[in-house]
C-alpha positions in Angstrom: 106.8 96.2 117.3 105.8 98.3 114.6 102.3 100.0 114.1 99.4 98.6 112.7 98.7 99.2 109.3 95.1 99.5 108.2 93.5 98.4 105.0 91.4 101.1 103.2 88.4 99.7 100.9 90.7 100.1 98.5 93.3 98.3 99.7 95.2 101.0 99.3 98.1 99.7 102.2 101.5 100.8 103.0 104.6 98.7 101.5 105.3 97.4 104.8 108.4 98.1 107.2 111.0 95.7 108.3 110.5 93.2 111.1 111.2 94.3 114.2 113.3 91.8 115.6 116.0 89.7 114.2 116.8 85.9 113.6 119.9 84.1 112.5 119.3 80.4 111.0 118.3 77.0 113.0 116.7 74.0 111.3 115.7 76.2 108.6 118.6 77.4 106.7 119.4 79.8 103.8 117.9 78.9 100.9 118.9 80.1 97.3 115.6 80.3 95.8 114.6 82.9 98.9 118.2 84.7 99.1 117.3 88.5 99.1 113.5 88.0 97.8 111.6 90.7 98.9 108.5 89.0 100.3 105.6 90.6 101.8 104.0 89.0 104.8 100.0 90.2 105.7 97.6 89.6 108.8 94.1 90.1 110.1 94.3 91.9 113.3 94.0 90.2 116.2 96.4 88.3 118.5 96.6 84.8 116.9 96.7 86.6 113.6 99.7 88.7 114.0 101.5 85.9 116.0 101.2 83.8 112.9 102.1 86.9 110.7 105.3 87.2 112.5 105.8 83.4 112.6 105.5 83.5 108.7 107.8 86.0 108.9 110.9 85.1 111.0 111.1 81.7 109.0 111.3 83.4 105.6 114.0 85.8 107.1 116.1 82.7 108.2 115.5 81.5 104.7 117.4 84.5 103.3 114.1 86.6 101.9 114.3 90.3 102.7 110.6 90.2 104.3 108.2 93.5 104.6 106.2 93.6 107.5 102.1 94.1 106.6 101.1 92.0 109.9 97.8 93.9 111.5 95.6 94.4 108.5 91.7 95.3 109.3 89.7 92.2 109.1 89.5 89.4 106.9 88.5 90.9 103.3 90.9 93.9 103.5 93.3 90.8 104.1 92.3 88.7 101.3 91.8 91.5 98.9 95.6 92.9 99.7 96.6 89.5 98.5 94.9 89.1 95.7 96.0 92.8 94.6 99.5 91.6 94.8 100.4 94.0 98.1 100.9 90.5 100.3 102.6 87.8 99.0 101.6 85.4 102.1 99.1 84.7 105.2 98.2 82.1 107.1 94.2 82.2 106.7 91.8 79.5 108.1 89.9 77.2 105.7 86.6 78.3 107.4 86.8 81.8 106.2 88.0 80.5 103.0 85.2 78.3 102.4 82.3 80.3 103.7 83.6 84.1 103.2 85.8 83.4 100.2 83.5 81.1 98.3 80.6 81.7 99.6 79.5 78.3 100.9 76.9 77.6 103.6 77.2 74.5 104.4 81.2 73.6 106.2 82.7 70.5 105.8 83.2 68.4 109.1 86.4 66.5 107.8 89.2 69.1 108.6 91.4 67.2 105.9 88.5 67.0 103.5 87.5 70.9 104.2 91.6 71.6 103.3 91.4 70.4 100.5 87.8 71.4 98.9 88.8 75.0 99.6 92.6 74.3 98.3 90.8 72.7 95.1 87.8 75.6 94.8 90.0 79.0 95.5 92.9 77.6 92.9 90.8 77.4 90.1 88.2 80.7 90.7 90.9 83.0 92.3 94.3 81.3 91.6 94.9 81.2 95.4 97.1 78.2 96.5 96.3 76.9 100.2 99.4 74.7 101.3 101.2 73.8 104.9 97.8 73.4 107.0 98.0 73.0 110.8 96.3 70.9 113.4 95.2 73.8 115.0 91.9 74.6 114.5 91.0 78.2 115.8 86.9 77.7 115.5 84.1 80.0 116.8 82.4 79.5 120.3 80.3 81.3 122.6 81.1 81.2 126.0 79.9 82.3 129.6 81.3 82.8 133.4 80.5 80.4 135.7 78.0 81.9 137.5 76.3 82.1 134.5 76.6 78.8 133.6 74.8 77.9 137.0 72.3 80.5 137.0 71.2 79.4 133.3 71.7 75.7 133.2 73.1 76.3 129.7 75.5 73.8 128.9 75.2 73.8 124.6 74.0 76.0 122.2 71.0 74.0 121.8 70.8 74.8 125.4 71.5 78.6 124.7 68.8 78.6 121.9 66.4 77.5 124.1 67.2 80.1 126.5 66.1 82.5 123.6 62.8 81.8 123.1 61.9 81.4 126.7 63.7 84.4 128.5 65.7 86.1 125.9 66.2 89.2 128.8 68.9 86.1 130.0 70.8 85.7 126.9 72.0 88.9 126.6 75.4 88.8 124.1 78.4 90.3 123.4 79.9 89.8 120.1 82.3 91.5 117.8 81.1 93.3 114.4 82.5 91.0 112.0 81.1 87.6 113.4 77.4 89.5 114.0 77.0 89.4 109.7 79.1 86.3 109.1 76.6 83.1 107.5 79.5 81.3 109.9 78.9 83.8 112.5 75.4 84.9 114.6 72.9 85.0 111.9 74.4 81.1 110.5 74.1 79.9 114.2 70.7 81.4 114.8 69.4 80.0 111.4 70.6 76.8 112.6 69.6 76.4 115.8 66.0 77.0 115.4 65.8 80.9 117.5 65.7 84.1 116.5 68.4 86.4 116.4 66.6 89.5 116.9 65.1 88.3 119.9 68.7 88.3 122.3 70.1 91.6 122.5 73.1 91.9 121.3 75.9 94.2 121.9 78.9 94.6 119.5 82.4 95.1 121.1 85.7 94.6 119.9 87.2 91.2 120.2 89.5 91.3 123.2 87.2 93.3 125.5 84.3 90.6 124.7 86.3 88.3 127.3 86.6 90.4 130.4 83.0 92.0 130.0 81.6 88.0 129.7 83.8 87.0 132.5 82.6 90.3 134.5 79.0 88.6 133.5 77.4 92.0 133.7 77.2 93.4 130.2 77.7 90.0 128.5 76.1 86.8 130.1 77.5 85.2 126.7 79.9 86.0 124.6 81.7 84.9 121.1 85.3 83.7 121.5 87.7 81.9 119.5 88.9 78.4 121.0 92.4 78.7 121.0 92.4 82.0 122.7 94.4 82.1 126.1 92.1 84.5 127.6 89.2 81.4 128.2 91.3 79.8 130.9 93.1 82.7 132.2 89.3 83.9 133.1 87.6 80.6 133.9 85.2 81.3 131.0 83.2 77.9 130.4 82.7 77.1 126.3 79.2 76.1 125.1 79.2 72.9 123.4 78.3 73.2 119.1 76.0 69.8 119.8 75.1 70.2 116.6 78.3 70.5 114.7 77.1 74.3 113.3 80.4 76.1 113.0 83.3 75.2 110.9 86.8 73.7 110.9 89.2 76.9 111.3 92.6 75.0 110.1 95.2 77.4 109.7 97.3 77.2 106.3 99.5 79.3 104.4 98.1 81.0 101.7 99.9 82.2 98.5 98.9 83.6 95.1 99.6 81.0 92.5 102.2 82.9 90.7 104.5 83.4 93.8 104.2 80.2 94.6 105.1 78.7 91.6 107.8 81.2 91.5 108.7 80.5 95.0 108.4 76.6 96.3 110.9 77.0 98.6 108.4 79.0 100.7 106.0 75.8 101.2 109.0 74.0 102.0 110.0 76.1 104.8 106.8 76.3 106.2 105.2 72.8 106.1 107.1 71.5 109.2 106.5 75.0 110.9 102.4 74.6 110.0 103.0 70.7 111.1 104.1 71.7 114.7 100.9 74.4 115.2 98.9 72.6 117.0 95.8 73.9 119.6 97.9 73.9 122.8 100.4 75.7 121.3 98.2 78.0 119.3 96.4 78.5 122.8 99.5 78.9 124.8 100.9 81.7 122.5 98.0 83.9 122.0 97.9 83.4 126.0 101.4 85.0 126.7 100.2 88.1 124.6 96.9 88.2 126.0 97.2 87.2 129.3 101.0 88.0 130.0 101.1 91.5 128.0 104.1 90.3 125.5 104.8 91.9 122.2 103.6 89.2 119.5 106.9 89.4 117.7 108.4 88.8 120.4 106.3 85.5 120.9 106.2 83.8 117.9 110.3 84.6 117.4 110.6 82.7 120.8 108.5 80.0 120.0 110.7 79.5 116.8 113.9 79.3 119.3 112.6 76.8 121.4 111.6 74.6 119.0 114.7 75.1 117.0 113.8 76.6 113.7 115.5 79.9 114.2 118.3 80.9 116.5 119.1 84.3 117.9 121.2 86.7 116.4 
């Protein structure tokens, strides 16, 4: 596994390294349009994103591209800035992140296909970014608790959580990561939507991976921010709060490229289309579980899934 590459505020990224593992063609065959073409694949710095980055990398490598690995960039904005600046050619991005964080909208579109189309059309017009091959997987935000907290508080929904914050804020200590703490599709927006004062509840800022175990322990965190396709939800027997007023946007993963790159290499979308179609919630949850629970490397997990589904083969 290659070392993590962190983006600076000016996006001064390293040029990337070769993929850590090799693959051979499977159902993905070499494509003349991609043979020997240098392509830098990026991702953000959490498990699912790194796995998805390697899924792209191995797929395009099997198609003949000379893939450079820039997975594990710190944060959404740094990854986006790197791509706009031309330091990253292709990523998987989430429709909700594009709509709210990059395009500045406050209200999500409930229908996933309509949300994808709205992001696709506006991001192309405003920033010349091409969105293609949306996956059925929807990795949206949620709050979770352990079963003891659920029984003690009677909380089942985010409306229940809001009422708990209003009536007994000391019982609602919540752990979040730094990005969710400030995003409008995160804690501040959720508080406004559900009608409670975000400053009334004690929030503790933790790294994403630590929140799951801390929420399962139930001492430092009574509630915790989670991603709905994270394998640790099942492994730690966490209970998700129902988003009963449908606040959180749809976060379907889609392949994103700059317009010039996409026009120069249309085969990228053709290669990735069947792969994206196979990325369901259950698939994403299982891949994440293999990394976060079993301790496997993201590159190994991504490659094995592609092999198991016939997209690539082992060398």
